[in-house]
All heavy atoms as a GROMACS GRO file, in nm:
protein
  450
    1MET      N    1   8.617  -3.301  -8.786
    1MET     CA    2   8.549  -3.191  -8.716
    1MET      C    3   8.489  -3.242  -8.583
    1MET      O    4   8.492  -3.178  -8.485
    1MET     CB    5   8.452  -3.139  -8.812
    1MET     CG    6   8.374  -3.015  -8.750
    1MET     SD    7   8.291  -2.928  -8.876
    1MET     CE    8   8.194  -2.812  -8.780
    2PHE      N    9   8.421  -3.360  -8.599
    2PHE     CA   10   8.356  -3.422  -8.474
    2PHE      C   11   8.462  -3.458  -8.371
    2PHE      O   12   8.436  -3.444  -8.251
    2PHE     CB   13   8.272  -3.539  -8.513
    2PHE     CG   14   8.156  -3.502  -8.589
    2PHE    CD1   15   8.129  -3.545  -8.724
    2PHE    CD2   16   8.045  -3.425  -8.523
    2PHE    CE1   17   8.018  -3.510  -8.793
    2PHE    CE2   18   7.934  -3.399  -8.595
    2PHE     CZ   19   7.916  -3.432  -8.724
    3LYS      N   20   8.582  -3.499  -8.416
    3LYS     CA   21   8.691  -3.533  -8.326
    3LYS      C   22   8.725  -3.416  -8.244
    3LYS      O   23   8.746  -3.419  -8.129
    3LYS     CB   24   8.805  -3.592  -8.406
    3LYS     CG   25   8.913  -3.636  -8.317
    3LYS     CD   26   9.030  -3.699  -8.395
    3LYS     CE   27   9.146  -3.740  -8.301
    3LYS     NZ   28   9.254  -3.794  -8.386
    4LYS      N   29   8.743  -3.294  -8.313
    4LYS     CA   30   8.776  -3.170  -8.241
    4LYS      C   31   8.668  -3.125  -8.150
    4LYS      O   32   8.701  -3.083  -8.033
    4LYS     CB   33   8.810  -3.064  -8.346
    4LYS     CG   34   8.855  -2.926  -8.293
    4LYS     CD   35   8.994  -2.947  -8.226
    4LYS     CE   36   9.046  -2.816  -8.183
    4LYS     NZ   37   9.164  -2.835  -8.103
    5MET      N   38   8.549  -3.141  -8.183
    5MET     CA   39   8.437  -3.104  -8.096
    5MET      C   40   8.434  -3.195  -7.968
    5MET      O   41   8.411  -3.144  -7.864
    5MET     CB   42   8.301  -3.110  -8.169
    5MET     CG   43   8.279  -2.994  -8.267
    5MET     SD   44   8.134  -3.012  -8.360
    5MET     CE   45   8.007  -2.984  -8.226
    6ASN      N   46   8.456  -3.324  -7.989
    6ASN     CA   47   8.465  -3.410  -7.873
    6ASN      C   48   8.571  -3.381  -7.783
    6ASN      O   49   8.564  -3.381  -7.656
    6ASN     CB   50   8.479  -3.555  -7.917
    6ASN     CG   51   8.348  -3.620  -7.962
    6ASN    OD1   52   8.242  -3.576  -7.922
    6ASN    ND2   53   8.353  -3.718  -8.044
    7GLU      N   54   8.693  -3.336  -7.829
    7GLU     CA   55   8.804  -3.292  -7.756
    7GLU      C   56   8.773  -3.168  -7.673
    7GLU      O   57   8.811  -3.160  -7.557
    7GLU     CB   58   8.924  -3.273  -7.842
    7GLU     CG   59   8.986  -3.398  -7.899
    7GLU     CD   60   9.098  -3.363  -7.991
    7GLU    OE1   61   9.149  -3.251  -8.000
    7GLU    OE2   62   9.155  -3.462  -8.063
    8LEU      N   63   8.703  -3.084  -7.736
    8LEU     CA   64   8.659  -2.958  -7.663
    8LEU      C   65   8.559  -2.976  -7.555
    8LEU      O   66   8.562  -2.915  -7.451
    8LEU     CB   67   8.610  -2.855  -7.760
    8LEU     CG   68   8.706  -2.782  -7.861
    8LEU    CD1   69   8.642  -2.693  -7.963
    8LEU    CD2   70   8.812  -2.707  -7.784
    9MET      N   71   8.472  -3.078  -7.579
    9MET     CA   72   8.367  -3.103  -7.479
    9MET      C   73   8.426  -3.180  -7.361
    9MET      O   74   8.376  -3.175  -7.242
    9MET     CB   75   8.260  -3.194  -7.544
    9MET     CG   76   8.169  -3.108  -7.644
    9MET     SD   77   8.042  -3.203  -7.722
    9MET     CE   78   7.939  -3.228  -7.579
   10LYS      N   79   8.531  -3.258  -7.380
   10LYS     CA   80   8.594  -3.328  -7.269
   10LYS      C   81   8.695  -3.246  -7.198
   10LYS      O   82   8.737  -3.282  -7.092
   10LYS     CB   83   8.665  -3.455  -7.331
   10LYS     CG   84   8.568  -3.558  -7.369
   10LYS     CD   85   8.633  -3.682  -7.432
   10LYS     CE   86   8.540  -3.781  -7.483
   10LYS     NZ   87   8.604  -3.894  -7.541
   11ASP      N   88   8.733  -3.126  -7.260
   11ASP     CA   89   8.830  -3.034  -7.185
   11ASP      C   90   8.759  -2.980  -7.065
   11ASP      O   91   8.665  -2.911  -7.068
   11ASP     CB   92   8.881  -2.930  -7.285
   11ASP     CG   93   8.982  -2.842  -7.229
   11ASP    OD1   94   9.045  -2.887  -7.133
   11ASP    OD2   95   9.008  -2.736  -7.283
   12GLU      N   96   8.828  -2.994  -6.942
   12GLU     CA   97   8.766  -2.943  -6.819
   12GLU      C   98   8.866  -2.846  -6.755
   12GLU      O   99   8.852  -2.822  -6.639
   12GLU     CB  100   8.751  -3.067  -6.724
   12GLU     CG  101   8.645  -3.157  -6.779
   12GLU     CD  102   8.617  -3.278  -6.675
   12GLU    OE1  103   8.695  -3.277  -6.573
   12GLU    OE2  104   8.544  -3.363  -6.708
   13SER      N  105   8.949  -2.779  -6.835
   13SER     CA  106   9.045  -2.697  -6.777
   13SER      C  107   8.983  -2.568  -6.717
   13SER      O  108   9.037  -2.509  -6.622
   13SER     CB  109   9.150  -2.650  -6.882
   13SER     OG  110   9.081  -2.583  -6.989
   14GLY      N  111   8.872  -2.513  -6.762
   14GLY     CA  112   8.807  -2.399  -6.714
   14GLY      C  113   8.698  -2.429  -6.611
   14GLY      O  114   8.635  -2.338  -6.548
   15GLN      N  115   8.677  -2.552  -6.580
   15GLN     CA  116   8.563  -2.592  -6.491
   15GLN      C  117   8.587  -2.546  -6.350
   15GLN      O  118   8.492  -2.497  -6.291
   15GLN     CB  119   8.561  -2.746  -6.494
   15GLN     CG  120   8.443  -2.801  -6.410
   15GLN     CD  121   8.430  -2.946  -6.411
   15GLN    OE1  122   8.507  -3.008  -6.486
   15GLN    NE2  123   8.339  -3.008  -6.344
   16GLY      N  124   8.714  -2.544  -6.301
   16GLY     CA  125   8.738  -2.500  -6.169
   16GLY      C  126   8.710  -2.352  -6.146
   16GLY      O  127   8.652  -2.318  -6.049
   17MET      N  128   8.740  -2.272  -6.241
   17MET     CA  129   8.717  -2.131  -6.240
   17MET      C  130   8.562  -2.100  -6.229
   17MET      O  131   8.518  -2.013  -6.162
   17MET     CB  132   8.777  -2.052  -6.351
   17MET     CG  133   8.935  -2.055  -6.350
   17MET     SD  134   9.000  -1.981  -6.202
   17MET     CE  135   8.961  -1.810  -6.221
   18VAL      N  136   8.484  -2.177  -6.310
   18VAL     CA  137   8.342  -2.157  -6.312
   18VAL      C  138   8.291  -2.195  -6.177
   18VAL      O  139   8.197  -2.130  -6.122
   18VAL     CB  140   8.272  -2.247  -6.418
   18VAL    CG1  141   8.123  -2.234  -6.410
   18VAL    CG2  142   8.317  -2.194  -6.556
   19GLU      N  143   8.337  -2.305  -6.120
   19GLU     CA  144   8.291  -2.348  -5.983
   19GLU      C  145   8.322  -2.233  -5.879
   19GLU      O  146   8.235  -2.206  -5.790
   19GLU     CB  147   8.351  -2.482  -5.949
   19GLU     CG  148   8.298  -2.592  -6.025
   19GLU     CD  149   8.365  -2.717  -5.996
   19GLU    OE1  150   8.474  -2.721  -5.924
   19GLU    OE2  151   8.327  -2.826  -6.052
   20TYR      N  152   8.440  -2.181  -5.885
   20TYR     CA  153   8.478  -2.077  -5.789
   20TYR      C  154   8.382  -1.950  -5.810
   20TYR      O  155   8.344  -1.879  -5.713
   20TYR     CB  156   8.629  -2.031  -5.804
   20TYR     CG  157   8.722  -2.133  -5.745
   20TYR    CD1  158   8.818  -2.186  -5.826
   20TYR    CD2  159   8.709  -2.175  -5.613
   20TYR    CE1  160   8.907  -2.281  -5.768
   20TYR    CE2  161   8.802  -2.269  -5.563
   20TYR     CZ  162   8.896  -2.315  -5.642
   20TYR     OH  163   8.988  -2.414  -5.584
   21GLY      N  164   8.361  -1.915  -5.930
   21GLY     CA  165   8.269  -1.805  -5.964
   21GLY      C  166   8.132  -1.830  -5.902
   21GLY      O  167   8.068  -1.730  -5.854
   22LEU      N  168   8.079  -1.945  -5.919
   22LEU     CA  169   7.944  -1.973  -5.868
   22LEU      C  170   7.948  -1.974  -5.710
   22LEU      O  171   7.853  -1.922  -5.652
   22LEU     CB  172   7.904  -2.119  -5.904
   22LEU     CG  173   7.862  -2.130  -6.056
   22LEU    CD1  174   7.841  -2.275  -6.091
   22LEU    CD2  175   7.746  -2.043  -6.090
   23ILE      N  176   8.049  -2.011  -5.650
   23ILE     CA  177   8.061  -2.014  -5.501
   23ILE      C  178   8.070  -1.869  -5.453
   23ILE      O  179   7.998  -1.835  -5.362
   23ILE     CB  180   8.184  -2.093  -5.448
   23ILE    CG1  181   8.160  -2.242  -5.469
   23ILE    CG2  182   8.210  -2.066  -5.304
   23ILE    CD1  183   8.289  -2.329  -5.461
   24ILE      N  184   8.147  -1.784  -5.524
   24ILE     CA  185   8.157  -1.635  -5.494
   24ILE      C  186   8.018  -1.573  -5.508
   24ILE      O  187   7.983  -1.492  -5.425
   24ILE     CB  188   8.269  -1.568  -5.574
   24ILE    CG1  189   8.404  -1.625  -5.522
   24ILE    CG2  190   8.257  -1.434  -5.564
   24ILE    CD1  191   8.521  -1.587  -5.615
   25ALA      N  192   7.948  -1.607  -5.616
   25ALA     CA  193   7.815  -1.546  -5.639
   25ALA      C  194   7.723  -1.587  -5.524
   25ALA      O  195   7.644  -1.509  -5.475
   25ALA     CB  196   7.767  -1.586  -5.770
   26LEU      N  197   7.722  -1.708  -5.485
   26LEU     CA  198   7.644  -1.764  -5.379
   26LEU      C  199   7.675  -1.691  -5.246
   26LEU      O  200   7.580  -1.646  -5.176
   26LEU     CB  201   7.648  -1.911  -5.363
   26LEU     CG  202   7.571  -1.979  -5.251
   26LEU    CD1  203   7.424  -1.964  -5.280
   26LEU    CD2  204   7.606  -2.122  -5.235
   27VAL      N  205   7.794  -1.673  -5.213
   27VAL     CA  206   7.838  -1.608  -5.086
   27VAL      C  207   7.794  -1.458  -5.099
   27VAL      O  208   7.737  -1.404  -5.000
   27VAL     CB  209   7.988  -1.613  -5.071
   27VAL    CG1  210   8.041  -1.528  -4.962
   27VAL    CG2  211   8.025  -1.758  -5.042
   28ALA      N  212   7.807  -1.401  -5.210
   28ALA     CA  213   7.757  -1.253  -5.224
   28ALA      C  214   7.604  -1.248  -5.202
   28ALA      O  215   7.565  -1.153  -5.134
   28ALA     CB  216   7.788  -1.205  -5.362
   29VAL      N  217   7.528  -1.334  -5.267
   29VAL     CA  218   7.384  -1.337  -5.246
   29VAL      C  219   7.344  -1.357  -5.099
   29VAL      O  220   7.262  -1.291  -5.040
   29VAL     CB  221   7.314  -1.436  -5.332
   29VAL    CG1  222   7.168  -1.459  -5.295
   29VAL    CG2  223   7.330  -1.408  -5.478
   30VAL      N  224   7.414  -1.451  -5.028
   30VAL     CA  225   7.386  -1.476  -4.893
   30VAL      C  226   7.414  -1.346  -4.804
   30VAL      O  227   7.344  -1.309  -4.711
   30VAL     CB  228   7.456  -1.601  -4.837
   30VAL    CG1  229   7.459  -1.612  -4.688
   30VAL    CG2  230   7.406  -1.727  -4.907
   31ALA      N  231   7.529  -1.284  -4.833
   31ALA     CA  232   7.570  -1.170  -4.760
   31ALA      C  233   7.467  -1.055  -4.781
   31ALA      O  234   7.430  -0.986  -4.681
   31ALA     CB  235   7.706  -1.115  -4.806
   32ILE      N  236   7.424  -1.036  -4.901
   32ILE     CA  237   7.324  -0.929  -4.929
   32ILE      C  238   7.197  -0.953  -4.856
   32ILE      O  239   7.134  -0.869  -4.799
   32ILE     CB  240   7.304  -0.915  -5.088
   32ILE    CG1  241   7.432  -0.861  -5.146
   32ILE    CG2  242   7.185  -0.828  -5.110
   32ILE    CD1  243   7.431  -0.867  -5.298
   33VAL      N  244   7.143  -1.082  -4.859
   33VAL     CA  245   7.022  -1.121  -4.791
   33VAL      C  246   7.043  -1.098  -4.639
   33VAL      O  247   6.953  -1.042  -4.573
   33VAL     CB  248   6.983  -1.263  -4.824
   33VAL    CG1  249   6.872  -1.310  -4.738
   33VAL    CG2  250   6.940  -1.272  -4.971
   34ALA      N  251   7.150  -1.141  -4.586
   34ALA     CA  252   7.174  -1.127  -4.446
   34ALA      C  253   7.175  -0.984  -4.402
   34ALA      O  254   7.122  -0.941  -4.302
   34ALA     CB  255   7.301  -1.194  -4.397
   35LEU      N  256   7.246  -0.898  -4.479
   35LEU     CA  257   7.254  -0.755  -4.445
   35LEU      C  258   7.116  -0.692  -4.460
   35LEU      O  259   7.082  -0.596  -4.385
   35LEU     CB  260   7.356  -0.681  -4.534
   35LEU     CG  261   7.502  -0.714  -4.496
   35LEU    CD1  262   7.594  -0.639  -4.600
   35LEU    CD2  263   7.530  -0.672  -4.354
   36GLY      N  264   7.042  -0.735  -4.564
   36GLY     CA  265   6.904  -0.679  -4.570
   36GLY      C  266   6.816  -0.714  -4.457
   36GLY      O  267   6.742  -0.632  -4.410
   37ALA      N  268   6.831  -0.835  -4.409
   37ALA     CA  269   6.749  -0.881  -4.301
   37ALA      C  270   6.789  -0.809  -4.171
   37ALA      O  271   6.707  -0.781  -4.083
   37ALA     CB  272   6.761  -1.028  -4.285
   38LEU      N  273   6.915  -0.786  -4.149
   38LEU     CA  274   6.962  -0.725  -4.027
   38LEU      C  275   6.973  -0.572  -4.038
   38LEU      O  276   7.021  -0.504  -3.945
   38LEU     CB  277   7.110  -0.775  -3.992
   38LEU     CG  278   7.108  -0.926  -3.961
   38LEU    CD1  279   7.250  -0.969  -3.948
   38LEU    CD2  280   7.032  -0.959  -3.837
   39GLY      N  281   6.944  -0.516  -4.157
   39GLY     CA  282   6.956  -0.375  -4.180
   39GLY      C  283   6.893  -0.282  -4.077
   39GLY      O  284   6.962  -0.189  -4.030
   40GLY      N  285   6.770  -0.320  -4.047
   40GLY     CA  286   6.697  -0.231  -3.946
   40GLY      C  287   6.766  -0.244  -3.812
   40GLY      O  288   6.777  -0.138  -3.743
   41GLY      N  289   6.795  -0.352  -3.770
   41GLY     CA  290   6.860  -0.374  -3.641
   41GLY      C  291   6.985  -0.307  -3.627
   41GLY      O  292   7.028  -0.243  -3.532
   42LEU      N  293   7.071  -0.313  -3.740
   42LEU     CA  294   7.204  -0.261  -3.738
   42LEU      C  295   7.194  -0.104  -3.735
   42LEU      O  296   7.266  -0.032  -3.665
   42LEU     CB  297   7.286  -0.297  -3.857
   42LEU     CG  298   7.330  -0.443  -3.857
   42LEU    CD1  299   7.403  -0.475  -3.984
   42LEU    CD2  300   7.433  -0.466  -3.745
   43GLY      N  301   7.091  -0.060  -3.804
   43GLY     CA  302   7.071   0.094  -3.805
   43GLY      C  303   7.036   0.147  -3.669
   43GLY      O  304   7.091   0.256  -3.630
   44GLU      N  305   6.953   0.074  -3.600
   44GLU     CA  306   6.922   0.118  -3.456
   44GLU      C  307   7.034   0.117  -3.376
   44GLU      O  308   7.061   0.207  -3.289
   44GLU     CB  309   6.813   0.023  -3.407
   44GLU     CG  310   6.678   0.038  -3.476
   44GLU     CD  311   6.582  -0.066  -3.426
   44GLU    OE1  312   6.602  -0.131  -3.322
   44GLU    OE2  313   6.473  -0.082  -3.489
   45ILE      N  314   7.122   0.018  -3.385
   45ILE     CA  315   7.243   0.006  -3.307
   45ILE      C  316   7.338   0.124  -3.336
   45ILE      O  317   7.389   0.188  -3.241
   45ILE     CB  318   7.322  -0.125  -3.321
   45ILE    CG1  319   7.240  -0.243  -3.277
   45ILE    CG2  320   7.460  -0.127  -3.261
   45ILE    CD1  321   7.283  -0.381  -3.306
   46PHE      N  322   7.359   0.153  -3.456
   46PHE     CA  323   7.448   0.268  -3.494
   46PHE      C  324   7.389   0.401  -3.455
   46PHE      O  325   7.457   0.488  -3.412
   46PHE     CB  326   7.476   0.263  -3.642
   46PHE     CG  327   7.587   0.158  -3.681
   46PHE    CD1  328   7.554   0.056  -3.779
   46PHE    CD2  329   7.705   0.164  -3.630
   46PHE    CE1  330   7.639  -0.029  -3.806
   46PHE    CE2  331   7.804   0.067  -3.658
   46PHE     CZ  332   7.770  -0.036  -3.753
   47ASN      N  333   7.259   0.418  -3.465
   47ASN     CA  334   7.190   0.536  -3.417
   47ASN      C  335   7.208   0.552  -3.267
   47ASN      O  336   7.230   0.662  -3.209
   47ASN     CB  337   7.043   0.540  -3.454
   47ASN     CG  338   7.026   0.561  -3.603
   47ASN    OD1  339   7.110   0.626  -3.673
   47ASN    ND2  340   6.912   0.520  -3.656
   48LYS      N  341   7.200   0.450  -3.193
   48LYS     CA  342   7.218   0.454  -3.046
   48LYS      C  343   7.362   0.487  -3.009
   48LYS      O  344   7.385   0.576  -2.925
   48LYS     CB  345   7.187   0.320  -2.978
   48LYS     CG  346   7.195   0.315  -2.831
   48LYS     CD  347   7.150   0.183  -2.780
   48LYS     CE  348   7.167   0.188  -2.627
   48LYS     NZ  349   7.147   0.048  -2.566
   49ILE      N  350   7.454   0.430  -3.081
   49ILE     CA  351   7.594   0.465  -3.055
   49ILE      C  352   7.626   0.615  -3.087
   49ILE      O  353   7.690   0.685  -3.014
   49ILE     CB  354   7.690   0.368  -3.141
   49ILE    CG1  355   7.680   0.229  -3.087
   49ILE    CG2  356   7.828   0.423  -3.134
   49ILE    CD1  357   7.746   0.127  -3.169
   50THR      N  358   7.570   0.658  -3.211
   50THR     CA  359   7.591   0.794  -3.252
   50THR      C  360   7.531   0.885  -3.142
   50THR      O  361   7.587   0.990  -3.113
   50THR     CB  362   7.523   0.821  -3.382
   50THR    OG1  363   7.583   0.724  -3.477
   50THR    CG2  364   7.547   0.962  -3.428
   51GLY      N  365   7.408   0.852  -3.092
   51GLY     CA  366   7.345   0.937  -2.989
   51GLY      C  367   7.432   0.943  -2.858
   51GLY      O  368   7.446   1.047  -2.802
   52GLU      N  369   7.486   0.835  -2.823
   52GLU     CA  370   7.570   0.829  -2.701
   52GLU      C  371   7.698   0.910  -2.723
   52GLU      O  372   7.740   0.982  -2.634
   52GLU     CB  373   7.603   0.688  -2.654
   52GLU     CG  374   7.484   0.609  -2.606
   52GLU     CD  375   7.427   0.657  -2.480
   52GLU    OE1  376   7.508   0.706  -2.393
   52GLU    OE2  377   7.304   0.654  -2.462
   53LEU      N  378   7.758   0.904  -2.838
   53LEU     CA  379   7.877   0.967  -2.866
   53LEU      C  380   7.852   1.127  -2.878
   53LEU      O  381   7.931   1.205  -2.841
   53LEU     CB  382   7.942   0.930  -2.998
   53LEU     CG  383   8.008   0.789  -2.988
   53LEU    CD1  384   8.045   0.753  -3.131
   53LEU    CD2  385   8.118   0.778  -2.889
   54GLY      N  386   7.740   1.164  -2.916
   54GLY     CA  387   7.692   1.298  -2.924
   54GLY      C  388   7.682   1.368  -2.791
   54GLY      O  389   7.703   1.482  -2.772
   55VAL      N  390   7.638   1.288  -2.692
   55VAL     CA  391   7.621   1.336  -2.557
   55VAL      C  392   7.760   1.357  -2.487
   55VAL      O  393   7.774   1.446  -2.398
   55VAL     CB  394   7.538   1.232  -2.474
   55VAL    CG1  395   7.533   1.274  -2.327
   55VAL    CG2  396   7.401   1.224  -2.533
   56ALA      N  397   7.864   1.272  -2.526
   56ALA     CA  398   7.988   1.279  -2.460
   56ALA      C  399   8.057   1.426  -2.482
   56ALA      O  400   8.036   1.482  -2.592
   56ALA     CB  401   8.082   1.176  -2.516
   57VAL      N  402   8.131   1.468  -2.393
   57VAL     CA  403   8.199   1.605  -2.406
   57VAL      C  404   8.328   1.571  -2.475
   57VAL      O  405   8.413   1.488  -2.427
   57VAL     CB  406   8.228   1.656  -2.269
   57VAL    CG1  407   8.311   1.790  -2.281
   57VAL    CG2  408   8.099   1.684  -2.186
   58PRO      N  409   8.353   1.642  -2.589
   58PRO     CA  410   8.478   1.623  -2.659
   58PRO      C  411   8.604   1.661  -2.576
   58PRO      O  412   8.591   1.749  -2.490
   58PRO     CB  413   8.471   1.710  -2.785
   58PRO     CG  414   8.321   1.742  -2.799
   58PRO     CD  415   8.267   1.733  -2.661
   59ALA      N  416   8.714   1.594  -2.594
   59ALA     CA  417   8.841   1.628  -2.523
   59ALA      C  418   8.887   1.766  -2.552
   59ALA      O  419   8.872   1.809  -2.667
   59ALA     CB  420   8.945   1.523  -2.560
   60GLY      N  421   8.924   1.834  -2.456
   60GLY     CA  422   8.980   1.977  -2.462
   60GLY      C  423   8.871   2.078  -2.452
   60GLY      O  424   8.903   2.196  -2.463
   61GLU      N  425   8.746   2.040  -2.426
   61GLU     CA  426   8.640   2.140  -2.399
   61GLU      C  427   8.590   2.134  -2.253
   61GLU      O  428   8.475   2.139  -2.230
   61GLU     CB  429   8.524   2.120  -2.495
   61GLU     CG  430   8.562   2.138  -2.642
   61GLU     CD  431   8.446   2.132  -2.739
   61GLU    OE1  432   8.329   2.139  -2.683
   61GLU    OE2  433   8.461   2.125  -2.852
   62GLY      N  434   8.677   2.127  -2.161
   62GLY     CA  435   8.640   2.138  -2.025
   62GLY      C  436   8.608   2.001  -1.959
   62GLY      O  437   8.569   1.991  -1.843
   63GLY      N  438   8.619   1.893  -2.039
   63GLY     CA  439   8.588   1.771  -1.982
   63GLY      C  440   8.709   1.700  -1.921
   63GLY      O  441   8.700   1.581  -1.885
   64GLU      N  442   8.821   1.764  -1.905
   64GLU     CA  443   8.940   1.700  -1.854
   64GLU      C  444   8.952   1.695  -1.705
   64GLU      O  445   8.921   1.788  -1.632
   64GLU     CB  446   9.060   1.767  -1.915
   64GLU     CG  447   9.070   1.754  -2.066
   64GLU     CD  448   9.184   1.830  -2.125
   64GLU    OE1  449   9.290   1.847  -2.058
   64GLU    OE2  450   9.168   1.883  -2.233
   0.00000   0.00000   0.00000
């Protein structure tokens, strides 16, 4: 029984997947934090763009 347990403890076949999972989780946390920090600035930029597009005359309504 101890021999089988030692074999299972030395088995590293799933180790790579765990490492990839941890890296993906870390990247996700960094992305969430970055978007949270930039959220207000990005909102202002999109509001400015939306305002500028709202002022433009749509094609086909005398703006040609």
